[in-house]
C-alpha positions as CSV (number, residue, x, y, z in Angstrom):
1,M,0.2,0.5,0.1
2,I,2.9,2.4,0.9
3,V,4.9,1.8,-2.2
4,Q,1.4,2.3,-4.2
5,L,1.1,5.9,-3.1
6,R,4.0,6.5,-3.6
7,G,4.6,9.8,-6.5
8,L,1.1,11.1,-5.1
9,E,2.0,12.6,-2.3
10,E,2.0,16.3,-2.8
11,A,-1.7,15.2,-4.5
12,F,-2.5,14.0,-0.9
13,L,-1.0,16.8,1.1
14,A,-2.8,19.6,-1.3
15,A,-5.9,17.2,-0.8
16,G,-5.4,17.6,2.8
17,V,-5.5,13.9,2.9
18,K,-3.8,12.6,5.7
19,V,-3.1,8.4,5.2
20,A,-2.4,6.0,8.4
21,C,-1.3,3.0,7.2
22,V,-2.0,0.0,10.5
23,V,0.6,-2.4,10.2
24,Q,0.3,-5.9,11.9
25,A,3.9,-5.5,14.0
26,R,4.7,-4.4,17.4
27,P,5.6,-0.6,18.2
28,D,9.0,-1.6,18.1
29,E,8.9,-3.3,14.9
30,L,7.2,0.0,12.9
31,P,10.8,1.7,11.7
32,R,11.6,-1.8,10.4
33,E,8.5,-2.7,8.8
34,C,6.5,0.6,7.5
35,K,8.7,3.3,6.1
36,P,5.8,5.6,5.1
37,A,6.2,8.9,2.9
38,R,6.0,12.7,4.5
39,H,2.2,13.0,4.6
40,M,1.3,9.9,5.2
41,Q,2.0,7.7,9.1
42,C,2.3,3.9,10.4
43,L,0.5,2.7,13.1
44,A,1.4,-0.7,15.4
45,D,-2.0,-3.2,15.7
46,P,0.1,-6.8,16.6
47,D,-3.7,-7.9,18.6
48,K,-5.4,-6.7,15.1
49,K,-8.2,-4.7,17.2
50,S,-8.4,-2.7,14.1
51,Y,-8.8,-5.3,11.4
52,R,-11.9,-6.4,13.8
53,A,-13.4,-3.3,14.4
54,M,-13.4,-2.6,10.9
55,G,-15.2,-6.1,10.3
56,L,-12.6,-7.3,8.3
57,G,-12.0,-11.6,7.8
58,R,-9.9,-14.1,6.6
59,M,-9.1,-15.2,3.3
60,S,-10.4,-18.4,2.3
61,L,-7.3,-21.0,1.1
62,W,-10.1,-21.9,-1.7
63,K,-9.7,-18.1,-2.7
64,I,-6.6,-18.1,-2.7
65,F,-6.6,-20.8,-5.3
66,T,-9.4,-20.0,-7.0
67,S,-9.2,-15.6,-7.4
68,R,-8.1,-14.1,-11.0
69,D,-7.8,-11.1,-9.4
70,L,-5.5,-12.3,-6.6
71,W,-3.1,-14.6,-9.5
72,R,-3.6,-11.3,-11.8
73,R,-2.0,-8.5,-8.9
74,R,0.4,-11.0,-7.6
75,K,1.8,-11.3,-11.5
76,H,1.8,-7.1,-11.4
77,A,4.1,-6.9,-8.0
78,A,6.0,-9.4,-9.4
79,A,6.7,-7.4,-12.3
80,R,7.6,-4.7,-10.6
81,G,9.8,-6.3,-8.6
82,F,7.6,-7.0,-4.7
83,R,7.8,-10.7,-3.8
84,Q,5.8,-12.1,-0.5
85,N,8.2,-12.9,2.5
86,W,7.5,-15.3,3.7
87,R,9.2,-14.6,7.4
88,K,7.2,-11.5,7.7
89,T,4.0,-13.7,6.8
90,F,4.8,-16.6,9.2
91,A,5.5,-14.1,12.2
92,G,4.0,-14.1,15.3
93,E,1.5,-11.5,15.1
94,S,1.1,-11.7,11.5
95,D,-1.6,-13.5,9.8
96,G,-1.2,-13.5,6.4
97,M,-5.1,-14.9,5.8
98,L,-5.8,-11.6,7.1
99,L,-8.2,-9.2,4.4
100,P,-6.8,-5.8,3.8
101,G,-9.4,-2.7,3.9
102,V,-9.4,1.0,3.5
103,A,-11.3,3.6,4.7
104,L,-12.0,7.6,5.0
105,I,-12.3,8.8,8.2
106,G,-13.4,12.3,8.5
107,P,-14.1,14.7,11.5
108,R,-14.8,13.1,14.7
109,G,-13.6,10.0,13.3
110,R,-17.2,9.0,11.5
111,I,-16.4,6.8,8.6
112,L,-17.5,8.2,5.1
113,W,-16.3,5.2,3.2
114,M,-15.3,2.0,3.5
115,H,-14.0,-1.0,1.4
116,R,-13.4,-4.5,2.6
117,G,-10.7,-6.8,0.7
118,E,-12.2,-10.0,-1.1
119,H,-8.6,-11.0,-1.3
120,A,-5.2,-10.1,0.0
121,G,-4.5,-7.3,-3.1
122,D,-7.6,-6.2,-3.2
123,I,-6.9,-2.7,-2.6
124,P,-8.1,0.5,-4.2
125,P,-5.5,2.3,-6.4
126,A,-3.8,5.3,-4.7
127,D,-5.5,7.8,-7.7
128,A,-8.6,6.2,-6.6
129,L,-8.7,6.3,-3.6
130,L,-7.3,10.3,-3.9
131,A,-10.4,10.9,-5.6
132,I,-12.6,9.0,-3.5
133,A,-11.8,11.0,-0.6
134,Q,-11.7,14.2,-2.6
135,E,-15.7,13.3,-3.8
136,H,-17.0,12.6,0.1
137,W,-15.6,14.8,1.7
138,A,-15.1,18.5,0.0
139,P,-15.5,21.5,2.0
140,K,-17.1,24.7,1.4
141,S,-15.0,27.2,0.3
142,S,-15.5,28.8,4.3
143,Q,-14.5,25.7,5.3
144,S,-11.3,24.5,5.7
145,R,-9.7,20.4,6.7
146,P,-9.6,20.1,9.9
147,S,-5.7,18.8,10.6
148,T,-5.8,14.9,12.9
């Protein structure tokens, strides 16, 4: 996800959108596991509380073998030089079967939009996320985007 956002940092900043990536890691592991761009922050969630709060499930073995979209995304990622890190996948606090999700959270924690992934690679492209953020919350000219 973080790599996917690279190149759009200025657009996110200009739109007033702050990005937080929740990582299945302990806080002491964040510097090694998550290298955010300047408009982002990484949040450790080794107990996966945020995943449960978002209602994210686990991917079935059946989905791994039958999802054409998952295999297409894996092939695309591999072509760009990204590989599965099996050691991290099977680390104690990591759940390689946990499905991803994306949420647009507005002022006072109100969820404006949410996407729950159907397979491990099911995250909307960064440019689509930016467009969604701009569509779902465009303050009037008299308002400014809140800082969170």
